[in-house]
N, CA, C, O and the ligand as a Tripos MOL2 file, in Angstrom:
@<TRIPOS>MOLECULE
protein
  281   279    71     0     0
PROTEIN
NO_CHARGES

@<TRIPOS>ATOM
      1 N         -15.1320    6.5030    6.1130 N.3       1 MET1
      2 CA        -15.5410    5.6830    7.2610 C.3       1 MET1
      3 C         -14.3060    5.2860    8.0600 C.2       1 MET1
      4 O         -13.3590    4.7400    7.4940 O.2       1 MET1
      5 N         -14.3000    5.5460    9.3500 N.am      2 PRO2
      6 CA        -13.1230    5.1790   10.1480 C.3       2 PRO2
      7 C         -13.0270    3.6790   10.3460 C.2       2 PRO2
      8 O         -13.9850    2.9390   10.1220 O.2       2 PRO2
      9 N         -11.8620    3.2520   10.7650 N.am      3 GLY3
     10 CA        -11.6590    1.8240   10.9830 C.3       3 GLY3
     11 C         -10.4370    1.3550   10.2410 C.2       3 GLY3
     12 O          -9.9400    2.0480    9.3540 O.2       3 GLY3
     13 N          -9.9420    0.1740   10.5940 N.am      4 PRO4
     14 CA         -8.7300   -0.3310    9.9540 C.3       4 PRO4
     15 C          -8.9520   -0.5700    8.4660 C.2       4 PRO4
     16 O         -10.0040   -1.0590    8.0550 O.2       4 PRO4
     17 N          -7.9580   -0.2220    7.6710 N.am      5 VAL5
     18 CA         -8.0140   -0.4390    6.2320 C.3       5 VAL5
     19 C          -7.8340   -1.9280    5.9510 C.2       5 VAL5
     20 O          -6.9280   -2.5680    6.4860 O.2       5 VAL5
     21 N          -8.7070   -2.4670    5.1080 N.am      6 ALA6
     22 CA         -8.6230   -3.8890    4.7740 C.3       6 ALA6
     23 C          -7.5670   -4.1050    3.6970 C.2       6 ALA6
     24 O          -7.8810   -4.2870    2.5210 O.2       6 ALA6
     25 N          -6.3270   -4.0810    4.1210 N.am      7 VAL7
     26 CA         -5.2340   -4.2580    3.1730 C.3       7 VAL7
     27 C          -4.7400   -5.6920    3.2460 C.2       7 VAL7
     28 O          -4.6590   -6.2710    4.3300 O.2       7 VAL7
     29 N          -4.4140   -6.2610    2.1080 N.am      8 ALA8
     30 CA         -3.9750   -7.6520    2.0650 C.3       8 ALA8
     31 C          -2.7220   -7.7800    1.2050 C.2       8 ALA8
     32 O          -2.4240   -6.9240    0.3720 O.2       8 ALA8
     33 N          -2.0110   -8.8580    1.4270 N.am      9 GLN9
     34 CA         -0.8210   -9.1370    0.6430 C.3       9 GLN9
     35 C          -1.1620   -9.1810   -0.8380 C.2       9 GLN9
     36 O          -2.1450   -9.8080   -1.2310 O.2       9 GLN9
     37 N          -0.3610   -8.5220   -1.6580 N.am     10 GLY10
     38 CA         -0.6040   -8.5200   -3.0920 C.3      10 GLY10
     39 C          -1.3550   -7.2950   -3.5810 C.2      10 GLY10
     40 O          -1.4160   -7.0370   -4.7830 O.2      10 GLY10
     41 N          -1.9360   -6.5300   -2.6380 N.am     11 ASP11
     42 CA         -2.6110   -5.2950   -3.0270 C.3      11 ASP11
     43 C          -1.5870   -4.2850   -3.5450 C.2      11 ASP11
     44 O          -0.4190   -4.3050   -3.1570 O.2      11 ASP11
     45 N          -2.0520   -3.4140   -4.4200 N.am     12 VAL12
     46 CA         -1.2070   -2.3210   -4.8990 C.3      12 VAL12
     47 C          -1.7770   -1.0340   -4.3150 C.2      12 VAL12
     48 O          -2.9690   -0.7590   -4.4540 O.2      12 VAL12
     49 N          -0.9290   -0.2490   -3.6640 N.am     13 VAL13
     50 CA         -1.3980    0.9760   -3.0060 C.3      13 VAL13
     51 C          -0.6510    2.1900   -3.5520 C.2      13 VAL13
     52 O           0.5170    2.1140   -3.9320 O.2      13 VAL13
     53 N          -1.3680    3.3070   -3.5760 N.am     14 ILE14
     54 CA         -0.7690    4.5880   -3.9160 C.3      14 ILE14
     55 C          -0.6230    5.3760   -2.6280 C.2      14 ILE14
     56 O          -1.5920    5.5590   -1.8910 O.2      14 ILE14
     57 N           0.5910    5.8440   -2.3560 N.am     15 LEU15
     58 CA          0.8380    6.6060   -1.1390 C.3      15 LEU15
     59 C           1.0340    8.0850   -1.4670 C.2      15 LEU15
     60 O           1.4810    8.4520   -2.5530 O.2      15 LEU15
     61 N           0.6850    8.9140   -0.4960 N.am     16 ARG16
     62 CA          0.7640   10.3620   -0.6790 C.3      16 ARG16
     63 C           2.2160   10.8090   -0.8740 C.2      16 ARG16
     64 O           2.5160   11.6860   -1.6840 O.2      16 ARG16
     65 N           3.1020   10.1760   -0.1060 N.am     17 LYS17
     66 CA          4.5050   10.5730   -0.1960 C.3      17 LYS17
     67 C           5.2280    9.6820   -1.2070 C.2      17 LYS17
     68 O           5.2640    8.4610   -1.0570 O.2      17 LYS17
     69 N           5.7980   10.3000   -2.2270 N.am     18 GLN18
     70 CA          6.5110    9.5290   -3.2340 C.3      18 GLN18
     71 C           7.8400    9.0310   -2.6970 C.2      18 GLN18
     72 O           8.4540    9.6570   -1.8330 O.2      18 GLN18
     73 N           8.2690    7.9000   -3.2210 N.am     19 HIS19
     74 CA          9.6070    7.3990   -2.9490 C.3      19 HIS19
     75 C          10.6080    8.3040   -3.6590 C.2      19 HIS19
     76 O          10.2710    8.8860   -4.6900 O.2      19 HIS19
     77 N          11.8360    8.4420   -3.1390 N.am     20 PRO20
     78 CA         12.8480    9.2730   -3.8160 C.3      20 PRO20
     79 C          13.0680    8.8840   -5.2780 C.2      20 PRO20
     80 O          13.5100    9.7180   -6.0680 O.2      20 PRO20
     81 N          12.7740    7.6580   -5.6510 N.am     21 CYS21
     82 CA         12.9610    7.2310   -7.0440 C.3      21 CYS21
     83 C          11.8660    7.7800   -7.9440 C.2      21 CYS21
     84 O          11.9590    7.6500   -9.1640 O.2      21 CYS21
     85 N          10.8270    8.3930   -7.3740 N.am     22 GLY22
     86 CA          9.7370    8.9610   -8.1750 C.3      22 GLY22
     87 C           8.5040    8.0840   -8.1980 C.2      22 GLY22
     88 O           7.4580    8.5010   -8.6950 O.2      22 GLY22
     89 N           8.6070    6.8730   -7.6690 N.am     23 GLY23
     90 CA          7.4740    5.9520   -7.6830 C.3      23 GLY23
     91 C           6.4730    6.2780   -6.5890 C.2      23 GLY23
     92 O           6.8500    6.6730   -5.4860 O.2      23 GLY23
     93 N           5.1980    6.1100   -6.9020 N.am     24 ALA24
     94 CA          4.1550    6.3330   -5.9040 C.3      24 ALA24
     95 C           3.3350    5.0710   -5.6590 C.2      24 ALA24
     96 O           2.5170    5.0460   -4.7390 O.2      24 ALA24
     97 N           3.5290    4.0370   -6.4460 N.am     25 SER25
     98 CA          2.7390    2.8200   -6.2620 C.3      25 SER25
     99 C           3.6050    1.7210   -5.6360 C.2      25 SER25
    100 O           4.7710    1.5340   -5.9840 O.2      25 SER25
    101 N           2.9920    1.0210   -4.7160 N.am     26 TRP26
    102 CA          3.6870    0.0210   -3.9130 C.3      26 TRP26
    103 C           2.8910   -1.2750   -3.8870 C.2      26 TRP26
    104 O           1.6600   -1.2580   -3.9150 O.2      26 TRP26
    105 N           3.6000   -2.3980   -3.8330 N.am     27 SER27
    106 CA          2.9540   -3.6860   -3.6170 C.3      27 SER27
    107 C           3.0560   -4.0340   -2.1400 C.2      27 SER27
    108 O           4.0880   -3.8160   -1.5070 O.2      27 SER27
    109 N           1.9750   -4.5760   -1.6030 N.am     28 VAL28
    110 CA          1.9740   -4.9800   -0.1970 C.3      28 VAL28
    111 C           2.5940   -6.3630   -0.0900 C.2      28 VAL28
    112 O           2.1180   -7.3110   -0.7150 O.2      28 VAL28
    113 N           3.6650   -6.4810    0.7080 N.am     29 THR29
    114 CA          4.3560   -7.7630    0.8430 C.3      29 THR29
    115 C           4.0250   -8.4650    2.1500 C.2      29 THR29
    116 O           4.1460   -9.6850    2.2540 O.2      29 THR29
    117 N           3.6070   -7.6930    3.1470 N.am     30 ARG30
    118 CA          3.1560   -8.3310    4.3940 C.3      30 ARG30
    119 C           2.2490   -7.3800    5.1620 C.2      30 ARG30
    120 O           2.3430   -6.1610    5.0240 O.2      30 ARG30
    121 N           1.3780   -7.9560    5.9660 N.am     31 THR31
    122 CA          0.4620   -7.1480    6.7630 C.3      31 THR31
    123 C           0.5480   -7.5880    8.2130 C.2      31 THR31
    124 O           1.1100   -8.6360    8.5330 O.2      31 THR31
    125 N          -0.0170   -6.7690    9.0750 N.am     32 GLY32
    126 CA          0.0500   -7.0530   10.5020 C.3      32 GLY32
    127 C           0.1560   -5.7290   11.2230 C.2      32 GLY32
    128 O          -0.4160   -4.7320   10.7820 O.2      32 GLY32
    129 N           0.8780   -5.7080   12.3220 N.am     33 ALA33
    130 CA          1.0980   -4.4490   13.0360 C.3      33 ALA33
    131 C           1.8990   -3.4950   12.1550 C.2      33 ALA33
    132 O           1.6990   -2.2810   12.1950 O.2      33 ALA33
    133 N           2.8130   -4.0610   11.3550 N.am     34 ASP34
    134 CA          3.5530   -3.2900   10.3740 C.3      34 ASP34
    135 C           3.1480   -3.7460    8.9800 C.2      34 ASP34
    136 O           2.8090   -4.9080    8.7570 O.2      34 ASP34
    137 N           3.1910   -2.7900    8.0420 N.am     35 ILE35
    138 CA          2.8580   -3.1050    6.6590 C.3      35 ILE35
    139 C           4.1510   -3.1040    5.8530 C.2      35 ILE35
    140 O           4.8730   -2.1070    5.8470 O.2      35 ILE35
    141 N           4.4480   -4.1900    5.1840 N.am     36 GLY36
    142 CA          5.6220   -4.2700    4.3210 C.3      36 GLY36
    143 C           5.2470   -3.8640    2.9070 C.2      36 GLY36
    144 O           4.2490   -4.3320    2.3590 O.2      36 GLY36
    145 N           6.0580   -2.9850    2.3170 N.am     37 LEU37
    146 CA          5.7580   -2.4560    0.9880 C.3      37 LEU37
    147 C           6.9690   -2.6070    0.0740 C.2      37 LEU37
    148 O           8.1170   -2.4520    0.4930 O.2      37 LEU37
    149 N           6.6750   -2.9140   -1.1850 N.am     38 LEU38
    150 CA          7.7140   -3.0390   -2.2000 C.3      38 LEU38
    151 C           7.4710   -1.9670   -3.2500 C.2      38 LEU38
    152 O           6.4040   -1.9240   -3.8630 O.2      38 LEU38
    153 N           8.4620   -1.0980   -3.4590 N.am     39 CYS39
    154 CA          8.3130   -0.0120   -4.4270 C.3      39 CYS39
    155 C           8.1380   -0.6000   -5.8250 C.2      39 CYS39
    156 O           8.9480   -1.4120   -6.2720 O.2      39 CYS39
    157 N           7.0680   -0.1810   -6.5110 N.am     40 GLY40
    158 CA          6.7850   -0.7060   -7.8420 C.3      40 GLY40
    159 C           7.7240   -0.1770   -8.9020 C.2      40 GLY40
    160 O           7.7410   -0.6880  -10.0220 O.2      40 GLY40
    161 N           8.5060    0.8370   -8.5720 N.am     41 THR41
    162 CA          9.3950    1.4460   -9.5560 C.3      41 THR41
    163 C          10.8300    0.9500   -9.4190 C.2      41 THR41
    164 O          11.4450    0.5520  -10.4090 O.2      41 THR41
    165 N          11.3690    0.9700   -8.1990 N.am     42 CYS42
    166 CA         12.7780    0.6000   -8.0290 C.3      42 CYS42
    167 C          12.9470   -0.7130   -7.2820 C.2      42 CYS42
    168 O          14.0610   -1.2320   -7.2070 O.2      42 CYS42
    169 N          11.8660   -1.2660   -6.7260 N.am     43 GLY43
    170 CA         11.9520   -2.5720   -6.0910 C.3      43 GLY43
    171 C          12.4640   -2.5730   -4.6720 C.2      43 GLY43
    172 O          12.7370   -3.6340   -4.1110 O.2      43 GLY43
    173 N          12.5990   -1.3890   -4.0760 N.am     44 ARG44
    174 CA         13.0500   -1.3450   -2.6780 C.3      44 ARG44
    175 C          11.9180   -1.6820   -1.7240 C.2      44 ARG44
    176 O          10.7470   -1.4220   -2.0010 O.2      44 ARG44
    177 N          12.2940   -2.2680   -0.5960 N.am     45 ARG45
    178 CA         11.3010   -2.6430    0.4130 C.3      45 ARG45
    179 C          11.3670   -1.6760    1.5870 C.2      45 ARG45
    180 O          12.4460   -1.2690    2.0170 O.2      45 ARG45
    181 N          10.1800   -1.3140    2.1010 N.am     46 ILE46
    182 CA         10.1260   -0.5170    3.3140 C.3      46 ILE46
    183 C           9.0720   -1.1230    4.2350 C.2      46 ILE46
    184 O           8.2490   -1.9340    3.8120 O.2      46 ILE46
    185 N           9.1140   -0.7120    5.5060 N.am     47 MET47
    186 CA          8.0970   -1.1120    6.4660 C.3      47 MET47
    187 C           7.4940    0.1510    7.0700 C.2      47 MET47
    188 O           8.2100    1.0760    7.4530 O.2      47 MET47
    189 N           6.1750    0.1750    7.1480 N.am     48 LEU48
    190 CA          5.4960    1.2800    7.8230 C.3      48 LEU48
    191 C           4.6080    0.6800    8.8930 C.2      48 LEU48
    192 O           4.0100   -0.3770    8.6880 O.2      48 LEU48
    193 N           4.5160    1.3590   10.0550 N.am     49 ASP49
    194 CA          3.5250    0.8540   10.9950 C.3      49 ASP49
    195 C           2.1390    1.2210   10.4640 C.2      49 ASP49
    196 O           1.9910    2.1510    9.6720 O.2      49 ASP49
    197 N           1.1380    0.4800   10.9080 N.am     50 ARG50
    198 CA         -0.1870    0.5870   10.3190 C.3      50 ARG50
    199 C          -0.7350    2.0200   10.3700 C.2      50 ARG50
    200 O          -1.3890    2.4780    9.4320 O.2      50 ARG50
    201 N          -0.4640    2.7030   11.4540 N.am     51 GLU51
    202 CA         -0.9680    4.0650   11.6100 C.3      51 GLU51
    203 C          -0.3780    4.9830   10.5390 C.2      51 GLU51
    204 O          -1.0880    5.7590    9.9000 O.2      51 GLU51
    205 N           0.9420    4.8730   10.3630 N.am     52 GLU52
    206 CA          1.6360    5.6820    9.3590 C.3      52 GLU52
    207 C           1.1470    5.3170    7.9600 C.2      52 GLU52
    208 O           0.9220    6.1920    7.1240 O.2      52 GLU52
    209 N           0.9890    4.0350    7.7170 N.am     53 PHE53
    210 CA          0.5120    3.5560    6.4220 C.3      53 PHE53
    211 C          -0.8560    4.1510    6.0920 C.2      53 PHE53
    212 O          -1.0660    4.6360    4.9800 O.2      53 PHE53
    213 N          -1.7910    4.1190    7.0500 N.am     54 GLU54
    214 CA         -3.1450    4.6160    6.7890 C.3      54 GLU54
    215 C          -3.1470    6.1230    6.5900 C.2      54 GLU54
    216 O          -3.9760    6.6560    5.8530 O.2      54 GLU54
    217 N          -2.2060    6.8210    7.2570 N.am     55 ARG55
    218 CA         -2.1120    8.2680    7.0570 C.3      55 ARG55
    219 C          -1.6580    8.6070    5.6450 C.2      55 ARG55
    220 O          -2.1100    9.5890    5.0560 O.2      55 ARG55
    221 N          -0.7610    7.7870    5.1070 N.am     56 ARG56
    222 CA         -0.1900    8.0920    3.7900 C.3      56 ARG56
    223 C          -1.0050    7.5260    2.6420 C.2      56 ARG56
    224 O          -0.8060    7.9100    1.4900 O.2      56 ARG56
    225 N          -1.9160    6.6200    2.9440 N.am     57 LEU57
    226 CA         -2.6410    5.9090    1.8930 C.3      57 LEU57
    227 C          -3.5360    6.8480    1.0890 C.2      57 LEU57
    228 O          -4.3260    7.6010    1.6580 O.2      57 LEU57
    229 N          -3.4090    6.7980   -0.2250 N.am     58 VAL58
    230 CA         -4.2660    7.5790   -1.1130 C.3      58 VAL58
    231 C          -5.2820    6.6560   -1.7830 C.2      58 VAL58
    232 O          -6.4750    6.9570   -1.8200 O.2      58 VAL58
    233 N          -4.8080    5.5460   -2.3040 N.am     59 ARG59
    234 CA         -5.6950    4.6510   -3.0400 C.3      59 ARG59
    235 C          -5.2170    3.2130   -2.9060 C.2      59 ARG59
    236 O          -4.0180    2.9470   -2.8220 O.2      59 ARG59
    237 N          -6.1670    2.3000   -2.8890 N.am     60 LEU60
    238 CA         -5.8440    0.8870   -2.7870 C.3      60 LEU60
    239 C          -6.4560    0.1630   -3.9760 C.2      60 LEU60
    240 O          -7.6700    0.2110   -4.1730 O.2      60 LEU60
    241 N          -5.6290   -0.5060   -4.7670 N.am     61 ASP61
    242 CA         -6.1060   -1.2940   -5.8930 C.3      61 ASP61
    243 C          -5.9190   -2.7600   -5.5830 C.2      61 ASP61
    244 O          -4.8740   -3.1730   -5.0800 O.2      61 ASP61
    245 N          -6.9360   -3.5420   -5.8850 N.am     62 ARG62
    246 CA         -6.8190   -4.9780   -5.6400 C.3      62 ARG62
    247 C          -7.1120   -5.7150   -6.9440 C.2      62 ARG62
    248 O          -8.2550   -6.0760   -7.2220 O.2      62 ARG62
    249 N          -6.0600   -5.9340   -7.7440 N.am     63 PRO63
    250 CA         -6.2670   -6.5460   -9.0630 C.3      63 PRO63
    251 C          -6.8110   -7.9650   -8.9740 C.2      63 PRO63
    252 O          -7.3750   -8.4700   -9.9450 O.2      63 PRO63
    253 N          -6.6490   -8.6180   -7.8240 N.am     64 SER64
    254 CA         -7.1050  -10.0010   -7.6800 C.3      64 SER64
    255 C          -8.6160  -10.0920   -7.5140 C.2      64 SER64
    256 O          -9.1820  -11.1840   -7.5510 O.2      64 SER64
    257 N          -9.2800   -8.9310   -7.3280 N.am     65 GLU65
    258 CA        -10.7370   -8.9470   -7.1720 C.3      65 GLU65
    259 C         -11.4150   -8.1330   -8.2580 C.2      65 GLU65
    260 O         -11.7640   -6.9740   -8.0320 O.2      65 GLU65
    261 N         -11.6090   -8.7180   -9.4370 N.am     66 PRO66
    262 CA        -12.2470   -7.9670  -10.5240 C.3      66 PRO66
    263 C         -13.6790   -7.5940  -10.1660 C.2      66 PRO66
    264 O         -14.4120   -8.3960   -9.5860 O.2      66 PRO66
    265 N         -14.0670   -6.3890  -10.5110 N.am     67 GLY67
    266 CA        -15.4350   -5.9470  -10.2420 C.3      67 GLY67
    267 C         -15.6010   -5.3070   -8.8890 C.2      67 GLY67
    268 O         -16.7010   -4.8690   -8.5510 O.2      67 GLY67
    269 N         -14.5410   -5.2370   -8.1000 N.am     68 ALA68
    270 CA        -14.6510   -4.6580   -6.7720 C.3      68 ALA68
    271 C         -14.6410   -3.1290   -6.8110 C.2      68 ALA68
    272 O         -15.0490   -2.4740   -5.8520 O.2      68 ALA68
    273 N         -14.1780   -2.5750   -7.9100 N.am     69 ALA69
    274 CA        -14.0820   -1.1120   -8.0040 C.3      69 ALA69
    275 C         -15.3990   -0.5010   -8.4530 C.2      69 ALA69
    276 O         -15.6330   -0.3020   -9.6450 O.2      69 ALA69
    277 N         -16.2520   -0.2070   -7.4850 N.am     70 CYS70
    278 CA        -17.5400    0.3900   -7.8620 C.3      70 CYS70
    279 C         -17.8630    1.5820   -6.9700 C.2      70 CYS70
    280 O         -18.9070    2.2120   -7.1360 O.2      70 CYS70
    281 ZN         11.3660    3.4530   -5.3260 Zn       71 ZN71
@<TRIPOS>BOND
     1     1     2 1
     2     2     3 1
     3     3     4 2
     4     3     5 am
     5     5     6 1
     6     6     7 1
     7     7     8 2
     8     7     9 am
     9     9    10 1
    10    10    11 1
    11    11    12 2
    12    11    13 am
    13    13    14 1
    14    14    15 1
    15    15    16 2
    16    15    17 am
    17    17    18 1
    18    18    19 1
    19    19    20 2
    20    19    21 am
    21    21    22 1
    22    22    23 1
    23    23    24 2
    24    23    25 am
    25    25    26 1
    26    26    27 1
    27    27    28 2
    28    27    29 am
    29    29    30 1
    30    30    31 1
    31    31    32 2
    32    31    33 am
    33    33    34 1
    34    34    35 1
    35    35    36 2
    36    35    37 am
    37    37    38 1
    38    38    39 1
    39    39    40 2
    40    39    41 am
    41    41    42 1
    42    42    43 1
    43    43    44 2
    44    43    45 am
    45    45    46 1
    46    46    47 1
    47    47    48 2
    48    47    49 am
    49    49    50 1
    50    50    51 1
    51    51    52 2
    52    51    53 am
    53    53    54 1
    54    54    55 1
    55    55    56 2
    56    55    57 am
    57    57    58 1
    58    58    59 1
    59    59    60 2
    60    59    61 am
    61    61    62 1
    62    62    63 1
    63    63    64 2
    64    63    65 am
    65    65    66 1
    66    66    67 1
    67    67    68 2
    68    67    69 am
    69    69    70 1
    70    70    71 1
    71    71    72 2
    72    71    73 am
    73    73    74 1
    74    74    75 1
    75    75    76 2
    76    75    77 am
    77    77    78 1
    78    78    79 1
    79    79    80 2
    80    79    81 am
    81    81    82 1
    82    82    83 1
    83    83    84 2
    84    83    85 am
    85    85    86 1
    86    86    87 1
    87    87    88 2
    88    87    89 am
    89    89    90 1
    90    90    91 1
    91    91    92 2
    92    91    93 am
    93    93    94 1
    94    94    95 1
    95    95    96 2
    96    95    97 am
    97    97    98 1
    98    98    99 1
    99    99   100 2
   100    99   101 am
   101   101   102 1
   102   102   103 1
   103   103   104 2
   104   103   105 am
   105   105   106 1
   106   106   107 1
   107   107   108 2
   108   107   109 am
   109   109   110 1
   110   110   111 1
   111   111   112 2
   112   111   113 am
   113   113   114 1
   114   114   115 1
   115   115   116 2
   116   115   117 am
   117   117   118 1
   118   118   119 1
   119   119   120 2
   120   119   121 am
   121   121   122 1
   122   122   123 1
   123   123   124 2
   124   123   125 am
   125   125   126 1
   126   126   127 1
   127   127   128 2
   128   127   129 am
   129   129   130 1
   130   130   131 1
   131   131   132 2
   132   131   133 am
   133   133   134 1
   134   134   135 1
   135   135   136 2
   136   135   137 am
   137   137   138 1
   138   138   139 1
   139   139   140 2
   140   139   141 am
   141   141   142 1
   142   142   143 1
   143   143   144 2
   144   143   145 am
   145   145   146 1
   146   146   147 1
   147   147   148 2
   148   147   149 am
   149   149   150 1
   150   150   151 1
   151   151   152 2
   152   151   153 am
   153   153   154 1
   154   154   155 1
   155   155   156 2
   156   155   157 am
   157   157   158 1
   158   158   159 1
   159   159   160 2
   160   159   161 am
   161   161   162 1
   162   162   163 1
   163   163   164 2
   164   163   165 am
   165   165   166 1
   166   166   167 1
   167   167   168 2
   168   167   169 am
   169   169   170 1
   170   170   171 1
   171   171   172 2
   172   171   173 am
   173   173   174 1
   174   174   175 1
   175   175   176 2
   176   175   177 am
   177   177   178 1
   178   178   179 1
   179   179   180 2
   180   179   181 am
   181   181   182 1
   182   182   183 1
   183   183   184 2
   184   183   185 am
   185   185   186 1
   186   186   187 1
   187   187   188 2
   188   187   189 am
   189   189   190 1
   190   190   191 1
   191   191   192 2
   192   191   193 am
   193   193   194 1
   194   194   195 1
   195   195   196 2
   196   195   197 am
   197   197   198 1
   198   198   199 1
   199   199   200 2
   200   199   201 am
   201   201   202 1
   202   202   203 1
   203   203   204 2
   204   203   205 am
   205   205   206 1
   206   206   207 1
   207   207   208 2
   208   207   209 am
   209   209   210 1
   210   210   211 1
   211   211   212 2
   212   211   213 am
   213   213   214 1
   214   214   215 1
   215   215   216 2
   216   215   217 am
   217   217   218 1
   218   218   219 1
   219   219   220 2
   220   219   221 am
   221   221   222 1
   222   222   223 1
   223   223   224 2
   224   223   225 am
   225   225   226 1
   226   226   227 1
   227   227   228 2
   228   227   229 am
   229   229   230 1
   230   230   231 1
   231   231   232 2
   232   231   233 am
   233   233   234 1
   234   234   235 1
   235   235   236 2
   236   235   237 am
   237   237   238 1
   238   238   239 1
   239   239   240 2
   240   239   241 am
   241   241   242 1
   242   242   243 1
   243   243   244 2
   244   243   245 am
   245   245   246 1
   246   246   247 1
   247   247   248 2
   248   247   249 am
   249   249   250 1
   250   250   251 1
   251   251   252 2
   252   251   253 am
   253   253   254 1
   254   254   255 1
   255   255   256 2
   256   255   257 am
   257   257   258 1
   258   258   259 1
   259   259   260 2
   260   259   261 am
   261   261   262 1
   262   262   263 1
   263   263   264 2
   264   263   265 am
   265   265   266 1
   266   266   267 1
   267   267   268 2
   268   267   269 am
   269   269   270 1
   270   270   271 1
   271   271   272 2
   272   271   273 am
   273   273   274 1
   274   274   275 1
   275   275   276 2
   276   275   277 am
   277   277   278 1
   278   278   279 1
   279   279   280 2
@<TRIPOS>SUBSTRUCTURE
     1 MET1         2 RESIDUE 1 A MET
     2 PRO2         6 RESIDUE 1 A PRO
     3 GLY3        10 RESIDUE 1 A GLY
     4 PRO4        14 RESIDUE 1 A PRO
     5 VAL5        18 RESIDUE 1 A VAL
     6 ALA6        22 RESIDUE 1 A ALA
     7 VAL7        26 RESIDUE 1 A VAL
     8 ALA8        30 RESIDUE 1 A ALA
     9 GLN9        34 RESIDUE 1 A GLN
    10 GLY10       38 RESIDUE 1 A GLY
    11 ASP11       42 RESIDUE 1 A ASP
    12 VAL12       46 RESIDUE 1 A VAL
    13 VAL13       50 RESIDUE 1 A VAL
    14 ILE14       54 RESIDUE 1 A ILE
    15 LEU15       58 RESIDUE 1 A LEU
    16 ARG16       62 RESIDUE 1 A ARG
    17 LYS17       66 RESIDUE 1 A LYS
    18 GLN18       70 RESIDUE 1 A GLN
    19 HIS19       74 RESIDUE 1 A HIS
    20 PRO20       78 RESIDUE 1 A PRO
    21 CYS21       82 RESIDUE 1 A CYS
    22 GLY22       86 RESIDUE 1 A GLY
    23 GLY23       90 RESIDUE 1 A GLY
    24 ALA24       94 RESIDUE 1 A ALA
    25 SER25       98 RESIDUE 1 A SER
    26 TRP26      102 RESIDUE 1 A TRP
    27 SER27      106 RESIDUE 1 A SER
    28 VAL28      110 RESIDUE 1 A VAL
    29 THR29      114 RESIDUE 1 A THR
    30 ARG30      118 RESIDUE 1 A ARG
    31 THR31      122 RESIDUE 1 A THR
    32 GLY32      126 RESIDUE 1 A GLY
    33 ALA33      130 RESIDUE 1 A ALA
    34 ASP34      134 RESIDUE 1 A ASP
    35 ILE35      138 RESIDUE 1 A ILE
    36 GLY36      142 RESIDUE 1 A GLY
    37 LEU37      146 RESIDUE 1 A LEU
    38 LEU38      150 RESIDUE 1 A LEU
    39 CYS39      154 RESIDUE 1 A CYS
    40 GLY40      158 RESIDUE 1 A GLY
    41 THR41      162 RESIDUE 1 A THR
    42 CYS42      166 RESIDUE 1 A CYS
    43 GLY43      170 RESIDUE 1 A GLY
    44 ARG44      174 RESIDUE 1 A ARG
    45 ARG45      178 RESIDUE 1 A ARG
    46 ILE46      182 RESIDUE 1 A ILE
    47 MET47      186 RESIDUE 1 A MET
    48 LEU48      190 RESIDUE 1 A LEU
    49 ASP49      194 RESIDUE 1 A ASP
    50 ARG50      198 RESIDUE 1 A ARG
    51 GLU51      202 RESIDUE 1 A GLU
    52 GLU52      206 RESIDUE 1 A GLU
    53 PHE53      210 RESIDUE 1 A PHE
    54 GLU54      214 RESIDUE 1 A GLU
    55 ARG55      218 RESIDUE 1 A ARG
    56 ARG56      222 RESIDUE 1 A ARG
    57 LEU57      226 RESIDUE 1 A LEU
    58 VAL58      230 RESIDUE 1 A VAL
    59 ARG59      234 RESIDUE 1 A ARG
    60 LEU60      238 RESIDUE 1 A LEU
    61 ASP61      242 RESIDUE 1 A ASP
    62 ARG62      246 RESIDUE 1 A ARG
    63 PRO63      250 RESIDUE 1 A PRO
    64 SER64      254 RESIDUE 1 A SER
    65 GLU65      258 RESIDUE 1 A GLU
    66 PRO66      262 RESIDUE 1 A PRO
    67 GLY67      266 RESIDUE 1 A GLY
    68 ALA68      270 RESIDUE 1 A ALA
    69 ALA69      274 RESIDUE 1 A ALA
    70 CYS70      278 RESIDUE 1 A CYS
    71 ZN71       281 GROUP 0 **** ****
């Protein structure tokens, strides 16, 4: 379904393109026009604009919402 991805601070996302450190999972540190991401493996921070972020997004996990994965 098209439309903006409902991403929120604290979400864990899997991106198509791996970080050079080998990590593919990222924590969302800020949202808005740009999405701030923290590498779950090496702890580096990057910023992606929303369009780029949605293109690379593979999966979004939201551990703060149990039962949402259905
Ligand atoms: Zn990394």
